[in-house]
N, C-alpha and C positions, 0 to 999 in steps of 0.2 A: 780764284781759287777760295777765300776768304767770305765770297759771295756763297758761294757754293755750298760752305758749311753754314753760313746762317740759315739758309733756304733748306738745309737738311735737319736744321735742329729748331725749326718753325711749327708750329699747330700746323697751317694750313696745309702744308707738305703732307703729315701724318694722314690729315683728312684725305686728302686728295689723292693719296695713295692707297690708301685702305678703300675709296671709292671706287678706283681705277683698275685696282686687283680683283675687285669681286665682277668687274665686268668684263674684264681680259679671260680671266679662270671662267667664267660664265659661257661667253662668246665660244672660248677653247672646247666647253663641256657639249654645246648645245651646235658647234660645227661638226658632229660625230654623226648627228642624227640627217635619217635621210631626207632629202630635198634642203636642207639647211648645209650641206656640204658643199653646195653648189655656190656658198654663198661666201662660206668663208670666214672662218675665227674673227677677223682682223676687223672687216667688213661689219660681224655682229657687234662685236667690241664697238665699233663708233656707232651704230644704233643704238646700244644700249647707253652710252655714254649721251649721246642727243634726248632719250628718256630722261636720262636725270633732270633734264631743264624741267621737265613739270613740278619738280620741289625745288624751287627756287632755295630752300633754307639748305638745301644739302649743296647747290654749287655755290652760292656765294659768299658763303665764307671761307672756302677752300681757294680760294682764283686763285692769286699768287702761285700757291702748291701745283695748279690743276697746269698752269702758265710752265713752270717749270718741268714737268714729267712731258708734255707734249713735245719738247725742244730736247730733254738731255735723255731720257729712257729710249725715245727713239732713234738715238744717235748708239745709244749700248744695243738697242733690237737688234738694230743691221750689222754689227758688230761679231754680234754672236751668231744673226743668219749664218756667214761665211762659212761655218762647221758643216753646213747641210749642202755645198759643195765640195764634190771627189774629186779633183784637178786630171784625178790619174784618168776616172770615167769620162770624163768629158772630152783628155787626149783621144782616147782609144776610139770616139765615139765617130774620128775623122776629120779632115778638113772640110768635107761634104758638109758636115752639119753648123759646124762652127763657122763655116763660111757663109751658112743660109741664114744663120742667127744674128751676124755681121750687116748683111745686108738686110733684111727685116727689119734691126731697131734702126738702122740709118737712115731707108728709106720711109717708115712710118712714123718716127719722128716728125722730118723734113714732110710726109705728107698730110700729116693731121695738123703740125703747127699753120702751115699753109693755108689747108681748107679754113681751119679755126677764124683766122685776120683776117681772110676773105670776106667769112660772116661777118668781120664785125667783135670779137673775142677777144679781148684785152691780152697784152702780149703775155703776162705773167700766167694767166688761169690757160691760156694757149699753149706755152712749153709744159707745164703739169701736165694737162692731161696727154699732151703728145708722149709723154714720157712714161705715163701709167699704161696706156694703150700699145706702147711698145714693146718695156721692157718687162716688167713684173707687178704693175698693178699696183696697190696701193704702197707697197713699199716703194717702189718706184715715185713716186709723188712723193712720199716722207725721206727717201733718200736725194731727192735731185732738189727739195723745197729749201735746205739752208742754202743753195747758191743763187736762189734768189734775193738778193740782198733788197729792202726795201725799207724806206726812214721808217721810225716808229709811228708816225701818224697813219700808214698804212700797212700797219702790223693785222688790224682784225680785218681787213679785206682779206689781206694774203691767209690769213687761216681761211678765210670763208672761200680763197679757191684751192685750198688742198681740202677742205673738205667735198667738194662740190665735184673736180677731180675724180677723188677719192670714189664718190658716186656713181660716176661717169662711169668709167671702168669696170665697177664690182656689176650695175645692172645692165651692161652691155654681153659681160663675159659670161654671167648666166645665160644672158638668152642668148649667146651665140654657140655656150654650151650643149645645150638644149639644141640648137638648127644642127651641130654638126653630127649629136647621136642619131639624131633623126634622118639625115644624109644622107649614114652611113651606107646604108644597102642600095643604095641608086650612085652610088660615087664610083664603087669596084675598087675598093683602095686594099692592097695587101695589108697584113698587118702591121706592118714598120712603113707604109706610106700612110695608113691612117692615124700612128702616133706620131709621124713628122708633121700631121695636117696640126693634131690636136695641139700638138708643145711650140709647134711655130706659129700657130694663131691666135690662141686662148689667152686671156692678158692675165689673173693668176693661177700659180703652181698647183690654188685649189681645182680649177677650174680645166686646167689639162690633167689631170688625175682621175676627177671623174667622167670627163671625156674619153681619156684613153685606156682608162679602164674596160670601159663598152666591145672594146676591139681583142678584150683576150690581155695576157699577160706578157706576150713580145710586144704589143700595140702599148701598152701601160708604160714599160720600162723605156721604150725610143720614147713616149710621151715626155716623158720626166727628163730624161739625155738633153731633149728637144730645149724644153723648156729653160732647163737650167743653164744652157749655154747664154740666153740669151740673159740671165741673171747674172750671167758671168761679166755681161757687158756693161753691167750698173754703174762701175766705179769709173772705166772710162769714159762712158758717157755724162757721167755727174760734172767728172775736170773740166771736158769740153764743154759743157752746156754754161762751167760757170766762166768759161772763158768768153765765150760767146755774148754773153750776157752782159760781161763788164764793157765789150767793145763797142758793143749795140746802145747802152743804158747809159747817158751822159750822165745822170745823177749818181751811177753806180761807180764811177770812178771818181769823187769828191770822198767815197768812205773809205778811209786808210786800211780798212778788214777788206776789202777787197780788192787790194793790189793784187794778192796771189788765192786768185779760186780755187784751192786745193782745199775738198773733203777730209781732212786728216782722219776723222772715223774712218773713211771708205779704205784708208792705209788698215785700216783695225779688221778692215771685212775680208781685203787680201792675205793677211796676216792669217786669221782664225783660219780660213780657207787651207792655207798649206798646212796649219798643224792637223786639221783633223784628217789633212790627205794623205801627212807623211807622219806623223807621228800614231803610233798604237793607242788609240784612248778607248778603243773599245767600241763596238756597237751600241749596248747599253750608255755608255756615255755620254757617244755624239748624240743621241736620240737626246736623250736628258736637256740635253746645250740647245739645240734645237728649240724644244718644247720652251725653255727658259726666252728662247732669245720671242719667240709667239707669246709669251708673257710680256714680256718688256714693250713688244711694240703695240701688242692689246691694248695695257696699258694706257700707250700714248695714243691710240688712237679713241681710247674712249672718252681722253681728256680734250681732244683735239673733237670729239661730238660733243662736250660739253659747252662750246665756244662757237655756235654754230648761231649764225643769224637765219631762221628759216625764209623769213621773206625776201631777204636779198640772195638765195639761193634758190628760190623759185623764181624770182623776175631775171638772172641771170645763165640758169642752166640750160635752155633751147639751144642756144645756136651749139654752142661748145658740144651738146650731145649728137645732134644733129651732122657735125665734122666729124663728132669721132667714130658714127655708126657709120657714113660713107666710108672712113678709110676701114673699120672693121672689116665690113663688107670687099674691100676690097684687098685687103691682106688676107682673108680667108679664100678666095679665089687664086691669089697668086701663090701661096704656099700649096694649094690642094696640086693645081700644074706644077710645081717646082718638086714635088713628093712623085707624082707620076713619073717626071724625065728624068731624074735623079737620083731614085732610090726606089 
């Protein structure tokens, strides 16, 4: 607690806070524009953070604050993101939608991870790419990343893994959004079926919204519900992945902090979803809290972008991108078939 107070009082923290806040707000505003809405506010904030590296005199003096924001503000943003989930709406979507989400998340994590490993991708990057592709893009990558306990000397590589996984799901999500909109006339799906396809197969919430809206209001509502059913699984997935990582990585067992790999901030995520569902805060207040969540997440993403080693990412990106691409094609095909058969 004393360490956090000291960090908050430091000049590097406030310098980093101002810079990352500018990136987050700019990302949020730019994401409202045509075409950029396919990319999403979080990824734009990440790109703006990367662009800050052009001026090292901005980043270097604030390095300590940047590290703090990428870690702590991430958790705060995910906690507030829980207000976006309406559990009653998700329950009313029925057993079929929630069951489909569980099958998608489980199957895609296993498929993408194993494909990546077969191609020689290191374990940490493989699981981050798999979770981002399977659950909810950048937020899933950043939510699961704290479960991947690495030694201090590997911290920089872990940040590179996070950025690379976020970049992969952002690019693929945008590409497959355009593909699914283009395929819509050829698939002969009903509005509900097209909503299930987009919500069940696209990576970011922004992607599901953009593609689902192409099918009309019913399709959009279905896409959002289907996508949020996947988001709901972020908390249990993080716990399961933490347990798996601890058991499968000998070095993780030597870390006292890894004895109980429960992401406590996920408990906050569940609590805020319960509050947002059962306590009448009002639409305006809920919208403001979700907006604040994306600001904090955007600040964390911008801070992450300021820590990127571009040469390493260019060198390591090909194989995980290929694995995630193959898995995304399989996911789109499988969800399209499931939407025709069951919805």
